Backbone as ProteinMPNN parsed JSONL, in Angstrom:
{"seq_chain_A": "VEGDGKFERVSGTSIGGGTFWGLGKLLTKCKSFDELLELSYQGNNRAVDMLVGDIYGGMDYAKIGLSSTAIASSFGKAMSDSKEREDYKPEDIARSLLRMISNNIGQ", "coords_chain_A": {"N_chain_A": [[15.752, -20.985, 1.774], [16.662, -23.875, 0.237], [16.207, -25.435, -1.972], [13.91, -27.038, -4.283], [11.295, -27.834, -2.493], [12.815, -27.781, -0.212], [13.04, -26.045, 2.469], [12.995, -23.64, 5.183], [10.923, -22.228, 7.642], [11.417, -19.119, 8.883], [10.573, -16.87, 9.909], [7.658, -14.596, 9.966], [4.645, -12.72, 9.268], [1.629, -11.17, 10.369], [0.356, -9.731, 8.655], [-1.148, -9.846, 5.592], [-2.689, -11.396, 2.866], [-5.288, -11.794, 4.139], [-5.435, -9.656, 5.685], [-5.479, -7.625, 3.664], [-7.861, -8.245, 2.398], [-9.698, -8.056, 4.541], [-9.43, -5.295, 5.643], [-9.778, -3.913, 3.167], [-12.365, -4.641, 2.499], [-13.736, -3.376, 4.552], [-13.018, -0.618, 3.976], [-13.651, -0.121, 1.227], [-15.986, -1.351, 0.504], [-16.059, -3.556, -1.157], [-17.224, -6.826, -2.347], [-15.706, -9.136, -2.613], [-12.501, -10.815, -2.62], [-11.29, -10.877, -5.124], [-12.659, -8.811, -6.452], [-11.786, -6.64, -5.018], [-9.077, -6.717, -5.589], [-9.081, -6.402, -8.307], [-10.138, -3.684, -8.304], [-8.027, -2.406, -7.15], [-6.16, -2.352, -9.143], [-7.039, -0.365, -10.799], [-6.586, 1.954, -9.4], [-4.732, 4.726, -8.016], [-2.155, 4.985, -5.899], [-0.723, 7.281, -5.261], [-2.504, 9.267, -4.684], [-3.268, 8.852, -2.065], [-1.121, 7.798, -0.582], [1.747, 9.219, 1.142], [4.51, 10.386, -0.529], [8.166, 10.308, -0.922], [8.88, 12.381, -2.489], [6.817, 14.263, -1.943], [7.576, 15.176, 0.527], [10.078, 16.169, 0.137], [9.66, 18.227, -1.693], [9.1, 17.269, -4.327], [11.568, 16.314, -5.336], [14.206, 13.899, -5.569], [15.702, 12.134, -2.793], [18.508, 11.624, -2.817], [20.947, 11.424, -1.417], [20.534, 9.459, 0.608], [19.529, 7.354, -0.921], [16.912, 7.402, -1.787], [14.176, 7.593, -4.021], [12.008, 10.02, -5.554], [9.479, 8.865, -5.822], [9.1, 6.889, -4.017], [7.301, 5.312, -1.421], [6.757, 7.151, 1.508], [4.985, 7.262, 3.606], [2.466, 5.133, 4.128], [-0.943, 5.732, 3.359], [-0.47, 8.207, 4.198], [-1.145, 10.888, 3.268], [-3.755, 11.035, 3.993], [-3.725, 11.759, 6.723], [-2.78, 14.383, 6.678], [-4.284, 15.84, 4.942], [-7.431, 17.706, 4.58], [-9.525, 16.212, 4.093], [-12.258, 13.864, 4.039], [-12.818, 10.222, 4.549], [-14.72, 9.511, 2.568], [-14.138, 11.227, 0.497], [-11.95, 10.166, -0.809], [-11.126, 8.141, -3.559], [-12.389, 4.881, -3.968], [-10.77, 3.009, -5.439], [-8.283, 4.175, -5.327], [-7.797, 3.901, -2.587], [-7.759, 1.182, -2.422], [-5.499, 0.527, -3.923], [-3.495, 1.742, -2.557], [-3.599, 0.261, -0.196], [-2.998, -2.378, -1.121], [-0.318, -1.923, -1.898], [0.889, -1.212, 0.491], [0.607, -3.613, 2.154], [1.805, -5.383, 0.428], [4.565, -4.341, 0.36], [5.179, -4.708, 3.059], [5.121, -7.484, 3.265], [7.162, -8.137, 1.498], [9.326, -6.952, 2.625]], "CA_chain_A": [[15.381, -21.861, 0.688], [17.741, -24.583, -0.331], [15.803, -25.917, -3.347], [12.559, -27.396, -4.437], [10.637, -28.541, -1.217], [13.793, -27.753, 0.927], [13.043, -24.542, 3.013], [12.71, -23.598, 6.582], [10.262, -20.979, 7.855], [12.353, -18.545, 9.925], [9.845, -15.692, 10.367], [6.431, -14.384, 9.309], [3.891, -11.536, 9.567], [0.22, -11.407, 10.4], [-0.113, -8.827, 7.644], [-1.006, -10.554, 4.356], [-3.954, -11.537, 2.055], [-6.461, -11.728, 4.921], [-5.538, -8.226, 6.088], [-5.796, -6.889, 2.422], [-9.264, -8.395, 2.104], [-10.564, -7.468, 5.64], [-9.358, -3.845, 5.588], [-10.297, -3.549, 1.919], [-13.829, -4.8, 2.54], [-14.19, -2.213, 5.393], [-12.734, 0.667, 3.359], [-14.209, 0.032, -0.058], [-17.297, -2.135, 0.4], [-15.992, -4.668, -2.159], [-17.747, -7.97, -1.892], [-14.874, -10.399, -2.809], [-11.05, -10.54, -2.752], [-10.943, -10.681, -6.534], [-13.257, -7.632, -6.754], [-10.825, -5.684, -4.437], [-7.807, -6.762, -6.351], [-9.447, -5.673, -9.639], [-10.227, -2.28, -8.052], [-6.767, -1.753, -6.9], [-5.453, -2.127, -10.534], [-7.59, 1.009, -11.423], [-6.235, 3.099, -8.498], [-3.499, 5.463, -7.862], [-1.883, 5.166, -4.506], [-0.331, 8.585, -4.959], [-3.645, 10.141, -4.055], [-3.391, 8.517, -0.624], [0.194, 7.628, 0.185], [2.819, 10.268, 1.167], [5.757, 9.948, -1.143], [9.36, 11.041, -0.604], [8.811, 13.724, -3.24], [5.823, 15.129, -1.25], [8.194, 15.729, 1.697], [11.254, 16.961, -0.308], [9.454, 19.148, -2.783], [9.267, 16.568, -5.673], [12.914, 15.964, -5.557], [14.756, 12.659, -4.913], [16.557, 12.325, -1.614], [19.627, 10.7, -3.293], [21.941, 10.95, -0.451], [20.235, 8.242, 1.259], [19.069, 6.348, -1.861], [15.439, 7.41, -1.918], [13.561, 8.185, -5.244], [10.849, 10.791, -5.184], [8.301, 8.106, -6.048], [9.175, 5.951, -2.928], [6.346, 5.644, -0.41], [7.355, 7.567, 2.771], [3.987, 6.845, 4.502], [1.267, 4.563, 3.436], [-2.034, 6.413, 3.797], [0.094, 9.518, 4.813], [-1.861, 12.028, 2.826], [-5.009, 11.021, 4.682], [-3.649, 12.483, 7.947], [-2.484, 15.787, 6.425], [-5.438, 16.418, 4.075], [-8.63, 18.003, 5.257], [-10.501, 15.456, 3.479], [-12.773, 12.681, 4.863], [-12.654, 8.989, 3.798], [-15.618, 9.446, 1.435], [-13.449, 12.044, -0.47], [-10.976, 9.416, -1.507], [-11.63, 7.124, -4.47], [-12.101, 3.466, -3.439], [-9.718, 2.444, -6.14], [-7.021, 4.605, -4.898], [-7.572, 3.315, -1.321], [-7.375, -0.265, -2.634], [-4.194, 0.391, -4.469], [-2.566, 2.058, -1.366], [-3.679, -0.814, 0.758], [-2.251, -3.446, -1.735], [1.114, -1.561, -1.917], [1.311, -1.209, 1.957], [0.803, -4.969, 2.422], [2.948, -6.097, -0.391], [5.807, -3.874, 0.897], [5.433, -5.369, 4.322], [5.392, -8.862, 3.085], [8.439, -8.14, 0.813], [10.436, -6.502, 3.575]], "C_chain_A": [[16.657, -22.488, 0.227], [17.543, -25.311, -1.718], [14.397, -26.339, -3.277], [12.136, -28.331, -3.297], [11.669, -28.482, -0.041], [13.874, -26.291, 1.43], [12.734, -24.744, 4.409], [12.02, -22.217, 6.849], [11.047, -20.398, 9.084], [11.591, -17.263, 10.55], [8.553, -15.518, 9.659], [5.782, -13.048, 9.713], [2.363, -11.894, 9.584], [-0.419, -10.504, 9.362], [-0.009, -9.406, 6.313], [-2.368, -10.352, 3.56], [-5.23, -11.182, 2.878], [-6.619, -10.31, 5.406], [-5.969, -7.364, 4.976], [-7.277, -7.032, 2.212], [-10.188, -7.898, 3.247], [-10.519, -5.87, 5.609], [-10.093, -3.336, 4.279], [-11.859, -3.635, 1.857], [-14.414, -3.693, 3.393], [-14.08, -0.891, 4.752], [-13.436, 0.94, 2.078], [-15.48, -0.585, -0.241], [-17.288, -3.154, -0.732], [-16.479, -6.026, -1.623], [-16.829, -9.238, -1.989], [-13.398, -9.883, -2.958], [-10.787, -10.15, -4.115], [-11.491, -9.322, -6.952], [-12.25, -6.412, -6.143], [-9.558, -5.644, -5.139], [-7.999, -6.109, -7.714], [-9.443, -4.157, -9.466], [-8.995, -1.663, -7.836], [-5.963, -1.595, -8.15], [-5.897, -0.815, -11.209], [-7.269, 2.108, -10.592], [-4.906, 3.665, -8.671], [-3.113, 5.742, -6.548], [-1.219, 6.54, -4.241], [-1.204, 9.508, -4.417], [-3.851, 9.934, -2.527], [-2.111, 8.393, 0.106], [1.054, 8.947, 0.066], [4.043, 9.747, 0.518], [6.944, 10.816, -0.623], [9.322, 12.379, -1.292], [7.852, 14.732, -2.595], [6.621, 15.869, -0.037], [9.417, 16.608, 1.188], [10.993, 17.765, -1.441], [9.556, 18.466, -4.202], [10.498, 16.189, -6.157], [13.175, 14.496, -4.901], [15.543, 13.073, -3.684], [17.745, 11.327, -1.79], [20.628, 10.381, -2.338], [21.723, 9.91, 0.489], [19.404, 7.183, 0.366], [17.588, 6.355, -2.016], [14.994, 8.123, -3.27], [12.416, 8.969, -4.781], [9.522, 10.09, -5.165], [8.211, 7.021, -4.842], [8.069, 6.303, -1.89], [7.079, 5.873, 1.035], [6.318, 7.109, 3.822], [2.827, 6.344, 3.845], [-0.048, 5.245, 4.174], [-1.668, 7.858, 4.422], [-0.644, 10.703, 4.441], [-3.17, 12.167, 3.558], [-4.898, 11.811, 6.024], [-3.364, 13.927, 7.703], [-3.594, 16.545, 5.655], [-6.626, 16.823, 5.027], [-9.828, 17.244, 4.764], [-11.011, 14.264, 4.39], [-12.697, 11.384, 4.098], [-13.501, 9.013, 2.479], [-15.093, 10.382, 0.222], [-12.412, 11.35, -1.3], [-11.627, 8.391, -2.451], [-11.422, 5.705, -3.875], [-11.002, 2.847, -4.179], [-8.347, 2.821, -5.767], [-6.712, 4.089, -3.389], [-7.084, 1.872, -1.419], [-5.944, -0.371, -3.044], [-3.164, 0.708, -3.406], [-2.549, 0.904, -0.464], [-2.779, -2.141, 0.193], [-0.768, -3.168, -1.672], [1.655, -1.657, -0.502], [1.512, -2.724, 2.384], [1.794, -5.659, 1.659], [4.341, -5.645, -0.043], [6.141, -4.552, 2.19], [5.832, -6.762, 4.189], [6.86, -9.012, 2.433], [9.639, -7.801, 1.748], [10.74, -7.688, 4.544]], "O_chain_A": [[17.617, -21.804, -0.128], [18.464, -25.697, -2.439], [13.716, -26.037, -2.297], [12.591, -29.47, -3.195], [11.42, -29.07, 1.011], [14.625, -25.458, 0.923], [12.285, -25.807, 4.838], [12.473, -21.186, 6.351], [11.283, -21.053, 10.1], [11.993, -16.724, 11.58], [8.324, -16.294, 8.731], [6.398, -12.308, 10.48], [1.916, -12.807, 8.889], [-1.641, -10.519, 9.211], [1.114, -9.507, 5.82], [-3.024, -9.311, 3.614], [-6.098, -10.428, 2.438], [-7.73, -9.796, 5.535], [-6.744, -6.435, 5.203], [-7.932, -6.046, 1.875], [-11.285, -7.398, 2.999], [-11.576, -5.242, 5.552], [-10.924, -2.43, 4.346], [-12.528, -2.804, 1.243], [-15.446, -3.119, 3.046], [-14.969, -0.06, 4.941], [-13.804, 2.084, 1.811], [-16.081, -0.279, -1.27], [-18.34, -3.572, -1.216], [-16.146, -6.346, -0.482], [-17.195, -10.295, -1.474], [-13.123, -8.746, -3.344], [-10.101, -9.149, -4.325], [-10.839, -8.678, -7.774], [-12.014, -5.389, -6.787], [-8.981, -4.566, -5.28], [-7.149, -5.354, -8.185], [-8.88, -3.419, -10.275], [-8.793, -0.518, -8.24], [-5.107, -0.711, -8.188], [-5.207, -0.262, -12.065], [-7.62, 3.227, -10.966], [-4.055, 3.141, -9.39], [-3.653, 6.69, -5.977], [-1.154, 6.941, -3.079], [-0.805, 10.462, -3.75], [-4.501, 10.721, -1.84], [-1.987, 8.811, 1.258], [1.055, 9.638, -0.953], [4.59, 8.74, 0.967], [6.763, 11.862, -0.001], [9.7, 13.397, -0.712], [8.07, 15.939, -2.701], [6.324, 17.013, 0.31], [9.713, 17.651, 1.769], [11.924, 18.054, -2.193], [10.06, 19.079, -5.143], [10.598, 15.753, -7.305], [12.536, 14.025, -3.96], [15.987, 14.214, -3.561], [17.926, 10.372, -1.035], [21.169, 9.275, -2.326], [22.663, 9.476, 1.155], [18.718, 6.3, 0.88], [17.036, 5.315, -2.373], [15.488, 9.217, -3.544], [11.856, 8.671, -3.726], [8.549, 10.587, -4.597], [7.201, 6.32, -4.781], [7.925, 7.47, -1.526], [7.793, 5.041, 1.595], [6.732, 6.601, 4.864], [2.213, 7.051, 3.046], [-0.151, 5.277, 5.401], [-2.487, 8.533, 5.047], [-0.786, 11.566, 5.307], [-3.664, 13.28, 3.737], [-5.863, 12.462, 6.423], [-3.733, 14.71, 8.578], [-3.744, 17.762, 5.77], [-6.749, 16.302, 6.135], [-10.98, 17.609, 5.0], [-10.338, 13.778, 5.299], [-12.492, 11.51, 2.891], [-13.031, 8.582, 1.426], [-15.588, 10.281, -0.901], [-12.016, 11.841, -2.357], [-12.656, 7.825, -2.081], [-10.354, 5.412, -3.338], [-10.254, 2.12, -3.527], [-7.392, 2.048, -5.834], [-5.556, 3.886, -3.016], [-6.208, 1.403, -0.693], [-5.227, -1.256, -2.578], [-2.112, 0.072, -3.326], [-1.471, 0.576, 0.032], [-2.024, -2.793, 0.914], [0.002, -4.093, -1.414], [2.771, -2.137, -0.305], [2.564, -3.032, 2.944], [2.568, -6.458, 2.186], [5.264, -6.455, -0.124], [7.291, -4.938, 2.403], [6.743, -7.234, 4.868], [7.63, -9.898, 2.804], [10.751, -8.314, 1.624], [11.606, -7.571, 5.411]]}, "name": "protein", "num_of_chains": 1, "seq": "VEGDGKFERVSGTSIGGGTFWGLGKLLTKCKSFDELLELSYQGNNRAVDMLVGDIYGGMDYAKIGLSSTAIASSFGKAMSDSKEREDYKPEDIARSLLRMISNNIGQ"}
């Protein structure tokens, strides 16, 4: 970006708003993008995402600059828990999905 209206696209990702809406609709049964976004505001991604603190016993991993609340694996708790999809709250799934996609775009 050089200024207002002066920019060049150098890269992109296929993971964005459409992915959020598509996966969110499949996972939560929301009927609109806005409904899914509102649902995500009520959720807690820590119920679904594996955090650095989950791996290192609630501690920061300071020597490589990671806080205990950094996401180590989006939806990571789902692979290690003995729970089924129905056992997770839709709002927590929506929040995890929003964080995953936002992190991908930001990166």
